[in-house]
Structures are given as C-alpha cells and as structure tokens.
VOLO-569333 format. One line per 5 residues: number of its first residue (from 1); their letters; for each residue x, y, z of C-alpha. Coordinates in Angstrom, 2 decimals, padded with zeros to 5 digits. Each point is the difference from the previous one (the first is absolute). Example, Ala and Ser with C-alpha at 12.3 -4.5 7.8 and 13.67 -1.06 7.14 Angstrom:
1 = as = 012.30/-004.50/007.80  001.37/003.44/-000.66
This chain:
1 = msgsa = 023.90/-035.20/004.03  000.26/-003.90/-000.65  001.55/-001.43/-003.25  -003.42/-001.28/-000.85  -001.71/003.33/000.74
6 = ssdrr = 002.59/001.88/-002.20  -000.45/-002.43/-002.83  -003.67/000.45/000.34  000.27/003.70/-000.22  002.37/-000.14/-003.21
11 = dddrd = -002.59/-002.37/-001.57  -002.85/002.39/000.77  002.15/002.92/-001.44  000.56/-001.90/-003.23  -003.60/-001.09/-000.25
16 = aqavl = -001.24/003.64/000.64  -001.53/001.21/-003.28  -000.52/003.55/001.31  001.99/002.07/002.33  -001.43/002.75/002.18
21 = tidld = 002.43/002.47/001.06  -000.92/002.19/003.04  002.17/003.19/000.82  -000.25/000.46/003.63  002.12/003.15/-000.12
26 = algan = -002.57/001.46/-002.37  -002.63/-000.89/002.41  001.72/001.69/002.84  000.66/003.10/-002.15  -003.59/000.20/-000.99
31 = wrtla = -000.93/000.09/003.75  002.41/002.64/000.69  -001.50/002.14/-002.73  -003.53/-000.32/001.33  001.40/000.55/003.42
36 = araap = 001.57/003.18/-001.14  -003.14/001.25/-001.70  -002.29/-000.94/003.07  002.24/001.54/002.59  -000.32/001.13/002.87
41 = aecga = -002.71/-002.91/000.00  001.40/-003.42/000.46  000.12/-002.21/-003.06  -001.20/-003.69/000.56  -000.31/-002.81/-002.60
46 = avkad = -002.81/-002.29/-001.19  001.49/-003.53/-000.28  -003.14/-001.94/-000.58  -000.46/-002.61/-002.58  003.52/-001.28/000.47
51 = aygig = 001.26/003.57/-000.20  -001.74/000.55/-003.41  001.51/-003.19/-001.35  003.62/000.95/000.88  000.17/-002.33/002.92
56 = ieaav = -000.71/001.04/003.63  003.21/-001.69/001.48  002.32/002.01/-002.43  -002.02/003.31/-000.19  -000.76/000.59/003.83
61 = palar = 003.50/000.03/001.19  001.28/002.14/-003.10  -002.77/002.48/000.88  000.99/000.04/003.53  003.79/000.43/-000.86
66 = agclt = -001.23/003.02/-002.04  -001.73/001.44/002.98  -003.50/-001.21/000.12  -001.46/-000.67/003.41  -003.47/-000.72/-000.54
71 = ffvah = -001.49/-002.72/-002.34  -003.58/-000.84/-001.10  -001.02/-003.48/-001.04  -003.40/-001.44/-000.82  -000.16/-003.18/002.01
76 = asegr = 001.60/-001.18/003.29  001.75/-002.64/-001.83  001.88/002.70/-002.08  000.79/001.72/003.22  001.42/-003.06/001.51
81 = raraa = 002.30/-000.36/-003.12  000.96/003.82/000.22  000.94/-000.41/003.70  002.10/-003.07/-000.59  001.89/001.71/-002.80
86 = ldaag = 000.78/002.95/002.24  000.91/-002.10/002.79  002.56/-001.79/-001.95  001.57/003.02/-001.32  -000.01/001.38/003.66
91 = lgari = -002.39/002.90/-000.97  -003.03/001.25/001.65  -003.14/001.90/-001.21  -003.81/000.24/000.35  -002.17/-002.45/-001.78
96 = fvlng = -003.73/000.93/-000.59  -002.44/-002.63/-001.45  -002.38/001.95/-002.27  -002.82/-002.63/-000.23  -001.29/000.42/003.48
101 = fhpea = -000.35/-002.21/003.01  -002.59/-002.62/-000.26  -000.22/-002.08/003.12  -001.72/-003.19/-001.85  002.99/-000.11/-002.37
106 = adfdl = 002.88/001.80/001.82  002.18/-000.94/002.90  000.95/002.85/002.30  002.79/-002.02/001.23  001.36/000.13/-003.26
111 = yrahg = 000.19/003.64/-000.08  001.40/000.27/003.41  002.72/-002.74/-000.73  001.24/001.63/-003.30  -000.54/003.76/001.01
116 = ldavi = -002.82/000.75/-002.44  -002.34/002.77/000.46  -003.51/-000.29/-001.34  -001.93/002.38/-002.28  -003.35/000.36/001.49
121 = gsaee = -002.98/000.79/-002.23  -003.44/-000.66/001.71  -001.55/000.15/003.51  000.02/-003.75/000.05  003.77/-000.27/-000.62
126 = lrawt = 000.87/002.84/002.53  -002.13/-001.84/002.62  001.77/-003.33/-000.69  003.15/001.51/-000.11  -000.45/001.90/003.32
131 = earaa = -001.17/-003.19/001.72  002.92/-002.07/-001.21  002.39/002.81/001.24  -001.86/000.13/003.34  000.50/-003.78/000.44
136 = aager = 003.51/000.11/-000.71  000.66/002.96/002.44  003.40/000.01/001.55  001.70/-001.42/-002.98  001.70/001.95/-002.94
141 = lpdaa = -003.13/001.09/-002.11  -000.17/000.99/-003.74  -001.54/003.32/-000.74  -002.42/000.66/-003.04  -000.86/002.59/-002.42
146 = lhvdt = -003.53/001.17/-000.54  -001.33/000.04/-003.72  -002.33/002.51/-000.92  -002.04/-000.39/-003.29  000.11/003.34/-001.69
151 = gmnrl = -001.52/-001.12/-003.38  001.62/-003.37/-001.19  -002.96/-001.98/001.73  002.00/-003.11/000.46  001.33/-000.01/003.50
156 = gfpve = -000.16/002.32/002.94  -002.12/001.93/002.34  -002.53/002.47/-001.31  001.31/003.56/000.60  -002.72/000.78/002.53
161 = darfl = 000.41/-003.31/001.86  003.77/000.79/000.27  -000.46/003.58/001.05  -001.85/-000.88/003.05  002.26/-002.70/001.39
166 = sqael = 001.03/000.89/003.56  003.58/000.40/001.26  -000.71/-002.99/002.26  -001.04/-002.20/-003.14  003.24/001.02/-001.74
171 = qgagi = 002.34/-000.45/003.04  -001.73/-003.57/000.60  000.88/-001.04/-003.50  003.52/001.37/000.07  -000.68/002.24/-002.95
176 = slvms = 003.12/001.72/-000.99  -001.03/001.01/-003.71  -002.96/001.20/-001.99  -000.14/-000.66/-003.67  -001.95/000.04/-003.10
181 = hlvsa = 000.64/-000.77/-003.69  -000.29/002.23/-003.08  -002.19/-001.12/-002.73  001.31/001.82/-003.01  003.37/001.47/000.86
186 = edpad = 001.46/-000.63/-003.33  -002.27/002.63/-001.29  000.77/003.35/001.62  -003.04/001.66/-001.86  -002.50/-002.42/001.43
191 = pvnar = -002.17/001.75/002.61  -000.28/-003.14/002.23  003.40/000.81/001.24  -001.17/003.11/001.75  -002.97/-001.53/001.33
196 = qiaaf = 002.02/-002.69/001.55  002.43/002.26/001.63  -002.82/002.05/001.30  -001.84/-003.13/001.35  003.18/-001.24/001.56
201 = dhare = 000.52/003.39/001.78  -003.55/-000.10/001.15  000.35/-003.43/001.49  003.00/001.26/001.92  -001.68/002.85/001.55
206 = ralka = -000.40/-001.41/003.52  001.81/-002.94/001.67  001.80/-001.11/-003.10  001.83/003.38/-000.37  002.69/-000.91/002.42
211 = lpasl = 000.97/-003.08/-001.99  002.63/-000.25/-002.92  -001.83/-000.02/-003.22  000.65/-001.73/-003.45  -001.90/000.53/-003.16
216 = anssg = 002.33/000.05/-003.09  000.93/-003.04/-002.12  002.59/000.19/-002.80  -001.97/002.41/-002.23  -001.03/002.08/003.27
221 = vflpg = 003.55/000.83/000.74  -000.13/002.23/-003.34  -003.54/001.54/000.47  000.05/003.87/000.05  -000.47/001.01/003.65
226 = rpayd = 002.17/-002.92/001.19  -002.59/-001.80/002.22  003.09/-002.01/001.63  -001.24/000.56/003.54  002.33/-001.98/002.26
231 = lvrpg = 000.69/-003.17/-001.91  -000.42/-000.84/-003.67  -000.31/-003.66/-001.50  001.32/-000.31/-003.41  -000.12/-003.50/-001.67
236 = yalyg = -000.17/-000.04/-003.78  002.63/002.75/-000.54  002.61/-001.71/002.22  000.17/-002.80/-002.44  000.40/002.23/-003.09
241 = gnpqp = -003.69/000.82/-000.78  -000.71/003.60/-001.15  -001.89/001.68/002.69  -000.82/002.98/-002.49  -001.67/-001.57/-002.96
246 = grpnp = 000.55/002.12/-003.21  003.27/001.70/001.28  003.44/-001.15/000.36  000.60/-002.82/002.36  002.18/001.19/002.91
251 = mrpva = 000.62/-003.56/001.24  002.65/-002.44/-001.01  -000.94/-003.38/-001.51  000.43/-002.82/002.52  -000.99/-003.23/-001.86
256 = rldar = 001.37/-001.33/-003.21  -001.22/-003.14/-001.61  001.88/-001.92/-002.85  -001.12/-003.16/-001.70  001.66/-002.58/-002.04
261 = vlqvr = -000.62/-000.57/-003.58  -000.91/-003.75/-000.59  -000.19/-000.01/-003.76  -000.06/002.14/-002.94  -001.85/-001.18/-003.10
266 = qvpag = -000.99/001.21/-003.56  -003.65/-000.23/-001.22  -001.54/000.74/-003.24  -002.67/002.70/-000.43  -003.35/-001.19/000.88
271 = asagy = 001.35/-002.07/002.88  -001.55/000.43/003.47  001.46/000.19/003.50  -001.33/-000.91/003.47  -003.29/-001.51/001.21
276 = narwt = -003.15/000.55/-002.04  002.24/001.39/-002.94  -000.80/003.67/001.17  002.99/001.32/-002.09  000.97/-000.75/-003.49
281 = aerps = 003.15/000.98/-001.72  -000.54/002.31/-002.83  003.50/-000.37/-001.36  002.68/-002.60/000.33  000.95/000.43/003.71
286 = rlati = 002.52/-001.18/002.67  -001.51/-000.67/003.25  001.90/-000.38/003.39  -001.56/-002.22/002.67  000.68/001.31/003.53
291 = algya = -000.10/-001.83/003.35  -002.48/002.33/001.51  -003.67/-000.39/000.48  -003.02/000.88/002.16  001.24/-002.47/002.68
296 = dgvpi = 003.02/002.35/000.33  -002.16/003.04/000.40  -000.23/001.08/-003.49  -003.70/001.45/-000.60  -001.98/-001.57/-002.52
301 = ggsgi = -001.05/003.43/-001.27  003.51/000.30/-001.31  -000.85/-002.73/-002.63  000.91/001.24/-003.55  -003.52/-000.19/-001.56
306 = dgrga = -002.53/002.51/-001.66  003.06/002.33/-000.83  001.02/000.23/003.75  002.67/-001.65/001.89  002.56/000.65/002.47
311 = evfag = 003.81/-000.04/-000.92  003.32/-001.46/001.07  003.27/001.61/-000.94  003.00/-001.67/-001.52  003.05/002.02/000.17
316 = gvpcr = -002.33/003.04/000.85  -002.21/-000.64/-003.26  -003.62/-000.48/000.52  -001.40/-003.33/-001.14  -003.88/-000.10/000.23
321 = lvgri = -001.62/-003.23/001.40  -002.23/-001.86/-002.40  -002.73/-002.34/000.77  -001.32/-001.01/003.32  002.22/-000.28/002.98
326 = smdls = 000.07/-003.50/001.24  000.58/-001.37/003.70  003.86/-000.30/-000.54  000.76/001.71/-003.30  -000.35/003.02/-002.12
331 = iadvt = 000.77/000.69/-003.74  001.68/002.99/-001.21  000.30/001.29/-003.67  003.69/000.67/-000.59  -000.14/000.15/-003.77
336 = hlpag = 001.49/003.65/000.15  003.15/-001.13/001.61  003.00/-000.90/-001.95  000.17/-003.53/-000.75  001.84/-001.92/002.82
341 = alkag = -000.36/002.87/002.30  -002.13/-002.07/002.33  000.46/-003.66/000.46  -000.93/-002.50/002.48  001.57/000.50/003.35
346 = dtvew = 000.05/003.68/-000.23  -002.16/002.15/002.41  -002.45/002.65/-000.62  -001.24/002.78/002.37  -003.63/-000.24/001.10
351 = lgpha = 000.26/002.72/002.85  002.91/002.30/000.42  001.69/003.28/-001.45  -001.64/-000.19/-003.44  -003.68/-001.35/001.55
356 = dvdal = -000.62/001.90/003.36  -002.65/-001.58/002.05  -002.66/002.79/-000.96  000.62/-000.48/-003.84  -000.06/-003.49/000.40
361 = aarcg = -003.26/000.06/001.79  -001.55/002.28/-002.60  000.91/-002.40/-002.76  -001.66/-002.99/001.91  -003.17/001.96/000.77
366 = tigye = 000.72/000.13/003.74  001.75/001.96/002.82  003.53/-000.05/001.02  -000.98/-001.47/003.60  -001.41/-003.15/-001.70
371 = ilvnl = 003.34/-000.40/-001.97  002.06/000.24/003.05  -001.96/-002.12/002.52  -000.34/-002.84/-002.61  003.81/-000.34/-000.69
376 = grrhr = 000.21/-003.61/-000.23  001.72/-002.17/002.47  001.51/-002.41/-002.53  002.41/002.79/-000.93  003.54/-000.14/001.46
381 = rhyig = 000.13/003.05/002.37  003.35/002.00/-000.04  000.20/002.57/002.60  002.63/002.90/-000.47  000.83/002.60/002.86
386 = ngtgt = -001.06/000.05/003.48  -002.19/003.45/-000.05  002.66/002.32/001.03  001.82/000.58/-003.30  -000.61/002.90/-002.29
C-alpha cells in the first residue's frame, strides 16, 4: 500500500463515527452448527444482499474455509463477486443465482465465464437457458437448478408443470438440483409447512425424483421431521439471527455496531428533542447525541416517540432513544447514568451482546433481516477471524 493510501486509510479510521465489527469465526461456527444439524444433507449458504450486509468478499471465503461448498446469491452480479472472492482465496464452490435467467436482461456468457448456475423458475426461462446452452455446446457449460413453487407464489414452476417435465428437458438444461422455498418455517405449528413438503414430494414423483433436492432455509433446518432432503440453504441464521423465534437462539452473534457520542447536553423539563418536537422531557434530562442515523441503517421505527424507542447501551446500561431519528444522528436519554459516565468521544453499542439483531428489530418495529442488510456503508468495518476459528 502506498504512503498516500495508508494515510487515506488512517484518515478514514479517524473520521469513522461508527465501527461495525464482524466476527468471521462466529460466522463459520454458525455454519458448522447448521451443517451438523442438517447432516447427512449438505449445508449450503445464502450470501445474497451482500451476505446479509456482512460483505460478500469477506463472508464467502470464510464460509468456504468452514466447509461450505454451495452458495446462493440473488443476482448474477453478486455471483461474480462471490466467485472473485473464492478465486482470490484459492477456493472453489458452486454458486447458484436465485432470481432466474431472463435473457432480455441476463448474459449467458457471464454465467459461463464466472461458473454461475442459474435457478430456473418458468417454462420461458427453461427454454431460453436450454437454447443458450445448446448454442454454446462444446464449451464448459454451467448447470442449473429447477425452482418449484409450493406456495410462496413469487417465483418457480407450478407443481403440476414441474412434475411433467421430461428427462430430455432436464438434461438439455443441465438441471442438477430441484428446489423450493418454505413460507412459514419459523412457525413449526403452521400447517402450510406440511402442505409444502407434500407438494414438493408430489412434484418430484416423476423425472425430478432422480435429482438432489433442497427445501429448507434457516428455520427449516429446525422443523420437526427434518425436511433437509439433500441440501439446506440457511441464510439469516448464519449471520446470528434466531431460526427459532420464541426459543433460545442457538446461533452466535456475528455483527456488532458501536457508534460515537458527539455531544452530551443538559436540558430542562419541557424541552423537546428531534424533528417536529415528538419528544418532550418530563424532567431535567441529560441527552447524548450519537453519530448514527437512518443513513447508517437505523430504522426510523426505532425513534423515541409515543412511549416507544430503541435503545443503545452505554457500558451495558440501556439508554432509550428520544425524538425522531435523523439522517445522521440519534439522541439518547442518559439521565440515569452517573454524571460524567458518558462524554463526547465515548462509544455506545447499537447492535451487539446487549442488543442482538432480533431484539433490536423488535424495538424498531421491523425484522432482523432488514437490520442486517441495511448496515450502513459509512461504518468502518473491522473483520476478525477467518471462518476457521471456534
């Protein structure tokens, strides 16, 4: 690295007003936990949406070092990044592109050049993919998975259409996997789970029967009856989300976000804070302004209004946000902390040991997935481990 680049990095670090710490060893450990539970099925990994906000370039090699051999992305551009990260680390794996092959927007040569396998979800996609493979005959060709819709009604072949595909059609497209997606796996009591499993088995009664199959997402790995088939595709749980809501979380936290306190001020009773004066101090209060706002991925639903509000943690002590979250700033009530316990330049925890992603999401009126994928790009990212540690 040049002296100028080193200087720029130091300046960026000094200017960073929030630090996102990502534990790649925890990520690898979570994959191994899920792999052990899914065995003898293979355990893949969903790394779409920039590996759920963690960063594809860091997460994919870490998961591969942990033992993962199959990855799922949403777009071919994500697949290209995943492949480059694997190549740079000297690692190999299959990469499936979930959102289908749309010839008016997708380039078959990109799939071939980067070793990406399409996930085919309609007769039109199947035809276009098959024709593209035939035109490229004699060259190293990517394979594909067949997506069957068993109840989500987003993407995928209807069950009866998939059921009557011929062996020749499957071979022409290089179909090497048949998959579907669970609608409500986080609720084991929901009867839709049994209906989807039955529909998936029905779709596989004919030519699809010979193909490896995949149905389970993170929560599906924990469903009674273990519908693991040949391959599971966890995503959220890998990054620390609880795959069993309402029960203890078996996963380790992966991300921690700490933000800098910019100012601490005393305000009298009756003073308001934030836009539109949506919070008013009922007593003389001490307020801390924090360098974290909705531009950094903090949901506006975490604003401290109408008796609600997310929290930050100062030395492990919860401090409720007050007033509306701004683009770059939030305000926390720290009146209950000892005088001088928190000052400008100190940091508070937004996401971490005292505020796991599910609890934080609940306080913000959203879901943990949204918290993770919106982790802001302005944070200084600090990666620890490489996926192989315990």
